[in-house]
C-alpha positions as CSV (number, residue, x, y, z in Angstrom):
1,X,0.0,0.0,0.0
2,X,2.8,2.4,0.9
3,X,4.5,1.7,-2.4
4,X,1.4,2.3,-4.4
5,X,0.9,5.7,-2.6
6,X,4.5,6.6,-3.3
7,X,4.1,5.8,-7.0
8,X,0.9,7.9,-7.2
9,X,2.6,10.7,-5.4
10,X,5.6,10.7,-7.7
11,X,3.4,10.4,-10.8
12,X,1.3,13.4,-9.7
13,X,4.4,15.6,-9.2
14,X,6.0,14.4,-12.4
15,X,2.9,15.2,-14.5
16,X,2.4,18.5,-12.7
17,X,6.0,19.6,-13.4
18,X,5.7,18.6,-17.1
19,X,2.6,20.7,-17.6
20,X,3.8,23.7,-15.6
21,X,7.1,24.0,-17.6
22,X,7.1,27.1,-19.8
23,X,9.8,26.8,-22.5
24,X,9.4,30.3,-23.7
25,X,11.8,32.8,-22.1
26,X,10.4,36.0,-20.7
27,X,11.8,38.8,-22.9
28,X,12.0,42.1,-21.2
29,X,13.0,45.4,-22.9
30,X,15.8,47.6,-21.4
31,X,13.5,50.6,-21.0
32,X,13.6,52.5,-17.7
33,X,10.1,53.0,-16.4
34,X,10.3,52.0,-12.8
35,X,7.5,50.3,-11.0
36,X,7.2,49.2,-7.3
37,X,5.9,45.8,-6.4
38,X,3.8,44.9,-3.4
39,X,6.9,43.3,-1.8
40,X,8.7,46.7,-1.9
41,X,11.1,45.9,-4.7
42,X,11.6,48.3,-7.6
43,X,11.6,46.8,-11.1
44,X,13.0,48.6,-14.1
45,X,9.7,48.4,-16.0
46,X,6.3,46.7,-16.0
47,X,7.4,43.8,-18.2
48,X,10.3,42.9,-15.8
49,X,7.8,43.0,-12.9
50,X,5.5,40.6,-14.8
51,X,8.4,38.3,-15.7
52,X,9.1,38.0,-12.0
53,X,5.5,37.2,-11.2
54,X,5.2,40.3,-9.0
55,X,2.2,42.5,-8.4
56,X,2.4,46.3,-9.1
57,X,1.8,48.5,-6.1
58,X,2.5,51.8,-7.8
59,X,4.3,53.5,-10.7
60,X,7.8,54.8,-9.9
61,X,10.5,53.7,-7.5
62,X,9.7,52.2,-4.1
63,X,8.4,53.1,-1.6
64,X,5.0,54.1,-2.7
65,X,3.5,57.3,-1.4
66,X,-0.3,57.8,-1.5
């Protein structure tokens, strides 16, 4: 029973990693248009922010002022 559960567990994660693999690289332009993420990190532009799977908090460098 333990072996069967281990095989199912390994198969699930193998299939998940195959389908979540994205072979296309994230191409980001070298344009300075800073944006601040919700984590407080400044990214050089919106595309770089998106490539890093971050969420925009505000336009401009961190910290954000309201």
